[in-house]
VMD Tcl script that draws the C-alpha trace (Angstrom):
set ca {
  {42.59 45.69 -73.55}
  {42.39 41.73 -72.77}
  {39.75 39.73 -75.04}
  {36.72 38.54 -74.64}
  {37.73 34.82 -73.98}
  {40.17 36.20 -71.07}
  {37.67 37.98 -69.35}
  {35.10 35.58 -69.67}
  {37.77 32.82 -68.14}
  {38.23 35.74 -65.42}
  {34.77 35.96 -64.69}
  {34.18 32.32 -64.88}
  {36.65 31.99 -62.60}
  {36.40 34.16 -59.47}
  {31.97 32.28 -59.91}
  {34.02 29.34 -59.14}
  {35.91 30.71 -56.30}
  {33.19 32.73 -54.78}
  {31.05 29.38 -54.62}
  {33.92 27.21 -52.68}
  {34.99 29.92 -50.28}
  {30.70 29.93 -49.98}
  {30.30 26.07 -49.54}
  {33.48 26.25 -46.79}
  {31.59 28.59 -44.81}
  {29.07 27.28 -44.66}
  {30.09 23.65 -44.04}
  {32.35 25.53 -41.04}
  {28.94 27.39 -39.58}
  {27.26 23.54 -39.90}
  {30.17 21.81 -38.14}
  {29.69 24.16 -35.83}
  {26.15 22.90 -34.40}
  {27.76 19.83 -33.89}
  {29.05 20.80 -31.14}
  {26.41 21.22 -27.79}
  {28.50 23.86 -25.84}
  {28.53 25.79 -28.63}
  {24.62 25.61 -29.58}
  {24.23 25.93 -26.25}
  {26.17 28.81 -25.59}
  {24.54 30.45 -28.94}
  {21.63 30.66 -27.49}
  {22.15 31.65 -24.69}
  {23.36 35.16 -25.72}
  {20.50 35.21 -28.14}
  {17.91 35.45 -25.21}
  {20.69 37.23 -23.44}
  {19.54 39.96 -25.75}
  {15.73 40.72 -24.06}
}
mol new
graphics top color blue
foreach p $ca { graphics top sphere $p radius 0.5 }
foreach p [lrange $ca 0 end-1] q [lrange $ca 1 end] { graphics top cylinder $p $q radius 0.2 }
display resetview
Protein backbone atom coordinates (compact mmCIF):
# COMPACT_ATOMS: atom_id res chain seq x y z
CA UNK A 1 0.00 0.00 0.00
CA UNK A 2 1.47 3.42 -0.96
CA UNK A 3 2.40 5.87 1.74
CA UNK A 4 0.04 8.83 2.33
CA UNK A 5 2.72 11.23 1.08
CA UNK A 6 3.06 9.37 -2.21
CA UNK A 7 -0.71 9.29 -2.58
CA UNK A 8 -0.93 13.07 -2.03
CA UNK A 9 1.88 13.63 -4.54
CA UNK A 10 0.10 11.52 -7.15
CA UNK A 11 -3.14 13.46 -6.63
CA UNK A 12 -1.26 16.75 -6.97
CA UNK A 13 0.43 15.60 -10.19
CA UNK A 14 -2.88 14.37 -11.59
CA UNK A 15 -4.56 17.68 -10.78
CA UNK A 16 -1.68 19.64 -12.34
CA UNK A 17 -1.82 17.49 -15.47
CA UNK A 18 -5.58 18.00 -15.73
CA UNK A 19 -5.22 21.79 -15.41
CA UNK A 20 -2.43 21.90 -18.00
CA UNK A 21 -4.50 19.79 -20.39
CA UNK A 22 -7.50 22.07 -19.93
CA UNK A 23 -5.37 25.17 -20.50
CA UNK A 24 -3.94 23.63 -23.68
CA UNK A 25 -7.39 22.78 -25.05
CA UNK A 26 -8.73 26.25 -24.23
CA UNK A 27 -5.70 27.87 -25.85
CA UNK A 28 -6.22 25.86 -29.02
CA UNK A 29 -9.92 26.77 -29.14
CA UNK A 30 -9.14 30.46 -28.66
CA UNK A 31 -6.52 30.27 -31.42
CA UNK A 32 -9.19 28.99 -33.81
CA UNK A 33 -11.15 32.20 -33.30
CA UNK A 34 -8.24 34.13 -34.83
CA UNK A 35 -9.16 32.53 -38.17
CA UNK A 36 -12.13 34.42 -39.68
CA UNK A 37 -13.02 31.53 -42.01
CA UNK A 38 -13.43 29.21 -39.02
CA UNK A 39 -15.66 31.67 -37.18
CA UNK A 40 -17.79 32.21 -40.28
CA UNK A 41 -18.08 28.45 -40.86
CA UNK A 42 -19.15 27.87 -37.26
CA UNK A 43 -21.73 30.64 -37.51
CA UNK A 44 -23.09 29.14 -40.75
CA UNK A 45 -23.37 25.70 -39.14
CA UNK A 46 -25.12 27.14 -36.11
CA UNK A 47 -27.52 29.10 -38.30
CA UNK A 48 -28.26 25.97 -40.36
CA UNK A 49 -29.64 24.29 -37.21
CA UNK A 50 -32.59 26.70 -37.29
